[in-house]
C-alpha positions in Angstrom: 15.4 13.6 -64.6 15.8 10.2 -63.2 12.7 8.3 -62.8 11.5 7.0 -59.1 12.4 3.6 -58.7 9.5 0.9 -59.2 8.6 -0.7 -56.0 9.8 -4.1 -55.8 7.0 -6.8 -55.9 6.8 -9.9 -53.8 7.2 -12.1 -56.9 10.6 -10.7 -57.5 11.4 -11.5 -53.9 10.2 -14.9 -54.5 12.2 -15.5 -57.5 15.4 -14.2 -55.9 15.1 -16.8 -52.9 13.7 -19.6 -55.0 10.6 -19.5 -53.1 6.9 -19.3 -53.5 5.0 -15.9 -53.2 2.9 -17.5 -50.3 6.5 -18.7 -48.7 7.7 -15.4 -48.9 4.8 -13.7 -47.2 5.1 -16.1 -44.6 8.7 -15.3 -44.0 8.3 -11.6 -43.9 5.5 -11.9 -41.1 7.4 -14.3 -39.1 5.3 -17.2 -39.7 5.3 -20.9 -40.3 9.2 -20.9 -41.8 12.4 -21.6 -40.2 14.4 -18.6 -38.9 17.1 -19.5 -41.6 14.6 -19.0 -44.2 13.1 -15.5 -42.5 16.6 -14.2 -42.9 17.3 -15.1 -46.3 13.9 -13.5 -47.3 14.3 -10.3 -45.1 18.2 -10.1 -46.8 16.7 -10.4 -50.5 13.7 -8.0 -49.8 16.0 -5.2 -48.2 18.5 -5.6 -51.1 15.5 -5.4 -53.6 14.0 -2.5 -51.8 10.9 -4.3 -51.2 8.2 -2.7 -48.9 5.1 -4.4 -48.0 2.1 -2.7 -49.8 0.1 -1.7 -46.2 -3.1 -1.4 -48.2 -3.0 -4.9 -49.9 -1.7 -6.4 -46.8 -4.7 -4.9 -44.7 -7.1 -6.1 -47.3 -5.6 -9.7 -47.4 -5.1 -10.1 -43.5 -7.8 -7.9 -42.3 -5.2 -6.1 -40.3 -3.9 -2.6 -40.5 -0.7 -3.4 -38.7 -1.6 -0.4 -36.5 -1.9 -0.6 -32.6 -3.7 2.4 -30.9 -2.1 3.7 -27.8 -4.2 6.0 -25.4 -2.3 7.9 -22.9 -3.8 9.2 -19.9 -1.7 12.6 -20.2 1.4 13.3 -22.4 2.2 16.4 -20.2 3.3 13.5 -18.0 7.1 13.1 -18.6 6.9 9.4 -17.4 3.9 8.7 -19.7 5.8 10.2 -22.4 8.7 8.0 -21.8 6.4 4.9 -21.9 4.9 6.1 -25.1 8.3 6.3 -26.8 9.5 2.8 -25.5 6.1 1.1 -26.5 6.0 2.8 -30.1 9.9 1.3 -30.4 9.0 -1.8 -29.4 5.8 -2.2 -31.7 8.1 -0.9 -34.6 10.7 -3.9 -33.7 7.6 -6.3 -34.1 6.4 -4.9 -37.5 3.6 -2.9 -36.0 3.3 0.8 -35.6 1.6 3.0 -32.8 -1.1 5.6 -33.3 -0.6 8.0 -30.0 -3.3 9.9 -29.0 -3.4 11.9 -25.7 -6.6 11.7 -23.5 -5.1 14.8 -21.3 -6.4 13.6 -18.0 -10.1 13.9 -19.1 -12.3 11.0 -18.9 -14.8 12.1 -21.7 -12.0 12.8 -24.1 -10.7 9.1 -23.1 -14.0 7.7 -24.0 -14.3 9.6 -27.3 -10.7 8.8 -28.7 -10.9 5.3 -27.6 -13.9 5.0 -29.7 -12.2 6.5 -32.5 -9.5 4.3 -32.4 -11.8 1.4 -32.5 -13.6 2.9 -35.7 -10.1 3.5 -37.5 -9.8 -0.1 -37.4 -6.9 -0.4 -35.1 -5.8 -3.9 -34.6 -5.5 -3.4 -30.8 -5.2 -0.9 -28.1 -2.9 -0.3 -25.3 -4.6 2.1 -22.7 -3.2 3.8 -19.7 -6.8 4.7 -18.3 -7.9 8.0 -16.9 -11.0 6.3 -16.0 -10.6 2.4 -15.2 -14.0 2.1 -13.9 -15.6 3.5 -17.0 -18.8 1.6 -18.1 -17.5 1.9 -22.2 -14.6 -0.3 -21.5 -16.7 -3.7 -21.4 -18.3 -3.4 -24.6 -14.7 -1.9 -26.2 -13.0 -5.0 -24.9 -15.6 -7.4 -26.4 -14.6 -6.0 -30.1 -11.3 -5.1 -29.8 -8.0 -6.5 -28.0 -7.3 -4.2 -25.2 -4.0 -4.2 -23.0 -4.2 -2.1 -20.0 -1.0 -0.1 -18.2 -1.2 0.9 -14.8 -4.7 0.0 -13.5 -7.1 -2.7 -14.4 -10.3 -2.1 -16.2 -13.2 -2.8 -14.0 -15.7 -5.2 -15.2 -14.0 -5.6 -18.8 -12.3 -8.8 -20.5 -9.1 -7.5 -21.6 -6.3 -9.1 -23.6 -4.0 -8.6 -21.0 -3.0 -6.2 -17.9 0.1 -5.1 -16.6 -0.7 -3.2 -13.2 0.9 -1.4 -10.5 0.5 -3.0 -7.2 -0.7 0.7 -5.9 -1.2 -0.9 -2.4 2.4 -1.9 -1.9 3.7 1.4 -3.6 1.3 3.6 -1.5 2.1 1.9 1.5 5.9 2.1 1.0 5.7 5.7 0.2 3.6 6.9 3.1 5.4 4.7 5.5 8.8 6.3 4.5 7.4 9.8 5.1 6.1 8.6 8.6 9.3 6.9 9.5 11.1 10.5 8.9 8.8 12.0 11.2 6.1 13.5 8.4 2.5 13.1 9.9 0.9 15.8 8.2 1.3 15.4 4.4 -0.4 16.9 1.0 -0.9 14.3 -1.4 -1.0 15.6 -4.9 -2.9 13.6 -7.6 -3.9 14.0 -11.1 -7.0 12.2 -10.6 -10.5 14.4 -10.9 -13.5 14.4 -8.8 -15.2 12.7 -11.7 -12.8 9.6 -11.4 -12.8 9.4 -7.6 -12.3 5.3 -7.7 -9.0 4.8 -9.0 -7.0 2.3 -6.9 -4.2 4.6 -5.8 -6.2 7.2 -4.7 -8.5 5.1 -2.7 -5.6 3.2 -0.9 -3.8 6.5 0.0 -6.8 7.3 2.3 -7.3 3.7 4.0 -3.5 3.9 4.2 -3.6 7.2 6.2 -6.3 5.9 8.4 -4.2 2.8 9.5 -1.1 5.0 10.0 -3.0 7.9 11.6 -1.7 10.4 9.3 -3.2 13.8 8.4 -3.6 13.6 4.5 -5.1 16.4 2.4 -5.8 15.3 -1.3 -4.9 18.0 -3.7 -6.0 17.7 -7.6 -2.9 18.6 -9.5 -2.4 18.0 -13.4 0.9 16.9 -14.7 1.9 20.1 -16.6 4.6 21.9 -14.6 2.7 25.5 -14.4 -0.3 23.5 -12.9 1.6 21.6 -10.8 3.5 24.4 -9.3 0.4 26.6 -8.7 -1.3 23.7 -6.8 1.9 23.2 -4.7 2.1 26.9 -4.1 -1.4 26.8 -2.5 -0.5 23.8 -0.3 2.6 25.6 0.8 0.6 28.8 1.6 -1.9 26.6 3.5 1.2 25.3 5.8 1.7 22.1 4.0 5.9 21.0 4.2 5.7 17.6 3.3 4.4 16.3 -0.1 3.6 12.9 -1.8 3.0 13.3 -5.5 1.4 10.7 -7.9 3.8 11.6 -10.7 7.2 12.8 -10.9 6.2 15.6 -13.0 3.9 16.8 -10.2 6.5 16.7 -8.1 8.9 18.9 -10.2 6.2 21.6 -9.7 6.9 21.3 -5.7 10.4 21.9 -6.5 9.7 25.1 -8.5 7.0 26.4 -6.0 9.5 25.8 -3.0 12.4 27.3 -5.1 10.0 30.6 -5.6 9.1 30.9 -2.0 12.7 30.2 -1.0 12.2 27.1 0.9 14.8 24.5 0.8 14.4 20.8 0.0 14.6 19.0 2.1 15.6 21.2 5.0 12.1 23.2 5.2 10.2 21.1 2.4 10.0 17.1 1.7 9.0 15.9 -1.4 8.2 12.3 -2.8 7.3 11.2 -6.3 5.9 8.0 -7.6 7.1 6.8 -11.1 11.0 7.4 -11.2 11.4 9.5 -14.3 15.2 9.9 -15.6 15.1 13.7 -14.7 14.2 12.7 -11.0 17.9 11.7 -10.5 19.2 14.9 -11.9 17.6 17.4 -9.4 19.2 18.8 -6.5 18.7 17.3 -4.4 17.5 14.1 -6.2 14.0 13.3 -5.8 13.0 10.3 -3.6 10.4 8.1 -5.5 8.8 4.8 -6.6 10.3 2.8 -9.5 8.0 0.6 -11.3 10.5 -0.8 -14.0 9.2 1.0 -17.2 11.1 -1.1 -19.5 9.6 -4.1 -18.0 6.3 -2.6 -18.6 7.1 -1.8 -22.4 8.0 -5.4 -22.9 5.1 -7.0 -21.1 2.5 -4.8 -22.8 4.0 -5.1 -26.2 4.1 -9.0 -25.7 0.4 -9.3 -24.5 -0.9 -7.1 -27.6 1.1 -8.7 -30.3 0.2 -12.3 -29.1 -3.4 -11.1 -28.7 -3.4 -9.9 -32.2 -1.5 -13.0 -33.6 -3.7 -15.5 -31.7 -0.9 -16.5 -29.5 -1.9 -15.0 -26.2 0.5 -14.8 -23.4 0.1 -14.6 -19.6 -2.9 -12.1 -19.2 -1.9 -10.3 -15.8 1.4 -9.0 -14.8 1.8 -7.2 -11.4 4.4 -4.8 -11.3 6.0 -4.5 -7.9 7.4 -1.1 -6.7 11.0 -0.2 -5.7 11.9 2.6 -3.4 14.6 5.0 -4.9 15.7 6.8 -2.0 17.5 10.0 -2.9 17.9 13.2 -1.0 14.4 15.0 -1.1 12.8 13.7 2.1 14.1 15.4 5.3 
């Protein structure tokens, strides 16, 4: 029976390249050497089958190579896509994502953030359920944290990639009003325990300015829950919906179909994050695009820079773009 191949050592890579072990270590981490040297070392490492010992590397550097990724709710298809993108981008930068799901629960979010810190992740990327949580400030004092979506109130983060929710909400409500919809049900995943999320606060302010009749309804991103919330709103007479996640909007499609109501002839629906599935619906969902690829690039650049001690721009505001399809009558 063939014996398993012995792990190649950094000294063997150094011998093959004519460099010192220290120079090889720097090259493998992309530090203090030329591009030509990095390429030569990585090629030799691949040929020898060298893989860095993660435990030894962590002990030597004080880093684990792990980045915590705390998602608000992985029932949301857009957040799933964001997690996939960030995980792949981190891998391309020699890091690994440890992905956890807060399931839309502020208490669970706080607990999981603490667990990630205690597991010695090098940094944390979070899509906060409760951006105003008091625990974020001490968390950010001891760990590089990059926030995506909403800023963390009172916390000194390593970086923020935030949505311009004021512009996004205004764009959506004005589009609905221009199409003649003054009474609108707003379906949001925000719970009563976290009423101060920026988008939810702005929707009520804009409703007053535009003299629209708005009813805010809590609905999770899970399809069955979103469908039930939409069905109740339809039963109450609502026929125009603005959903703070495309995943919630899919529930409106399902509820309308169950009641035999046509979109957009009898029911209007608008989403807020432009998941790829939204363009495949019949009719396609009118929604708001936040440039998910740009968010991934910015968040990963910020967190890698914070860990490596080469910080980048600390705050990026994502501007919304309307993706007008056929769901607004």
